[in-house]
Steps between C-alpha positions, in 0.01 A plus 500: 500500500243776465229532236382784278229527236498582129263497206563418132239604242500337157298599195547298181384802301782712644793367299853626437606313186533150357780304665772433245592130483865607477505647852603167652832450326849395597858578409784266407853641486836334452603597852623266771289184517181618332565314175774252589411288805159669495297459183766298317693234689577188293699347787204505738304177551190722468581618146311386192658394169544869405684579822205699640425451870164322530438627854571858393266471201225363726542785751493763225184348354348507848561874509325547164757729342375661181810663348875452547769763432847389377809509495559804723553716691850640513618183325316613187722800431805282431322203340530387138194288431693302239710350782192316629371333183619209289676176606581512871848358453589796277370773730768723654580530869512869591615716787170668588575854616176607668524239777868395450401142431578236236218463249494159328219592257353152533161667546395758242210629295370165374530334841315795650218454248474133598486604865220752429299236317552254785336735752254665262622860506545775244870569429619859544842548340743786547758636256846629590522881490840505674762326288232395249401683184165587350583246229551216750167591660319477167682177415375336820141596413548339157654189660202460732204620296564484125395212273782307340654625179744762630831488688406508866171313469684227307758486778219437751372220279851356476503495880195275495217754525343559157185670629517863618469560874288814450635672812262788573680711763850646457701711747726756333789465744519494879562776757702710258470795740728320748876580504550136604363385164737367234485760221309752714342782297364834610130567443548671164739236366277219615188659359657530155639145502179351636295682235707360217506151652122498554441617142714220355348241732147598399598504134598137548166424669238778524292293743749513787468721809812681625596603852713811551750521786374724776672609818663218696329628814349817641824593677702556182629856461356509148152381605252589355677716240649187341149367449368822348789541257513138383123487461486825303763357265347156451127542573344384174727194473462352850205348680618465861737688729687303764534575870716306747497499879649284776366532853650419838480562871840665511430692821339218694179704508230239446209743532632720217604198294146364519373833366725505194197475271470876551838556331431244226175675409672838493760359260231374263306827526809703406570280201135503393508881511816497290327284240203737488729801466698355211188383317351849534820676398532287188128544420498123460217250471738217591501357854799372695449297819727398787697177526623433855739239368730480803354502851587309814612518862882513497709640782676239708835554332609175339803530264451630148833403343574140400883500511505348150322177593206318341160542665625679812268548798401865452220697668323196643262663744314353795142626501299536820140580587532878471658458156205287392256768618691761299471279191127464565460879514709541184256274318212703643663811352516322165123455510426851623720647224384265226379788282862588418700197617478214252814286548665381821807274530625395841877469520589220497322166484762260643785542752601860419294732723234234467245329720602167343831353612657185363761250602601212278217276623246736653295819482399748774197728470556814703230716659447737206422210267149484640369858452607494137335162447173622650488825303603348167244222531203708620528856360288489185276728302506862615654667803244658731523845657464388861393728783673425830418647839762389753708622793847633422849382588761767575826469307823701513545512124146542366301641789157349573391224261188280511555176688354308205636494147226373266447419133227306324407354164183387327449299184167594346505200267536236771356685799815421699645766727793522738601732782866533606560640851821571692479581871808715560463509876764312697275475806130539419245273343249685284136390492409594145155524348483455122199653324409442136299788358430355154512153345467343842668157505304200619796329669856522623653177366853543634709699745878466521721657762871547560578620852744471790597650832856592405571741215847346462379138477630322188477160337819295506618168360451358850156659545368568148133553592525745789330782304261386226158600372231273640128468430285619787130466564297720265261738676128504437368759257173669597330780306821587319705521819755284678754543779859381534737524793840584354792416730798736524772451241270322258402473134150371430347419161125449481327376184134558412255349255204673339209306358612505136800268541630202689748527783866452411651178630 
């Protein structure tokens, strides 16, 4: 193993934007075993009296999720929310067309609200713009948010929930640009329907924030025209615009895969430019931000059709070290783009393309669990505009990229900072000097590191702790400088403490 040198300069006066608390969100869809045998599993010895898996709840709390999107996903575009409320014994069993599975509807809106309360997250609901109508969308807002005294609010009360849920964030459909979507609409049709739905939803509750469907990914033939057209139609009635992206090492090119942050940033930059263009064209004073409400590594090819069974095993990925390092960089991109990116929801939180896997009596935390946990627990305050001087790694897909991918945060109120560093190199350690140019911290309370020698190494039921984030010895801080040796294939998180606050335990 050879060694190279790098330098990271941090200035707490050189900020990007406040870090939205909703960046560290998750996604729950009625797909495969995410809900049934994942979150909700009454037959498990690990379930509580509500049927919620205690071990899953504990793991989700450990990750400090802040928002949770529900109920889909492709499932959404064929879902009638009335199927999932009321007495469980009266709920219909349905053939679910998106994933060709049997939906029992034993878990629905009210159960989801209980789940959100159990883990302390903000619910983010989506309305059906496929087979659903603008009326059904408005009715669901009334059911969730209106005080009793009218039809749908009284129905909620009859179901045992007299107080409004006050759901703040609402997605107006899901991936309606995709021909695979139930009730697919072209950009003009969707824009008109979404506009009328958003108007009715906000008439029900003017305080809500709505999320418009954006392009399903940056490879769609209609990207970014779909985004421009739908935004121009709906601009004044929406608050966020969604983007989705799934990454993978399809070509077995680890060097390029570990540089995918370059493509992710380009995607955000294109969408940010689209937002600026539409705002200028409309001469608007209203701002719309980005919601990256589906993102994850997903490429290993598990089945996507359930053959008309309940809770089929669909898209249950095995995540290795290189996947975890991609997730770490994705979260760094979130911080670096925090001026325009305000919501992030990883897809999904249990079993389906997830770093949590369950069996009836156990839970496995895969490699990518740890980068998310570190970022969600330590990124606070404002994102810093970090200056990095580092050697480059050559890649086939993106050309030369810096060997280090870096983001940082600083909370002025508490004096707590954090630096998030990925070493992309597969062979070289990087001796890295960190220099604080303003608000010099007095200590480095904690350093955590996830690393390994094999990019393909993965945690298994037999060896569940092969790749985890571990505390390492914190370096000394002298005159606003410190040095770390970053091993190849590693993610390192360093926390700092200025004089005004106490170190975080």
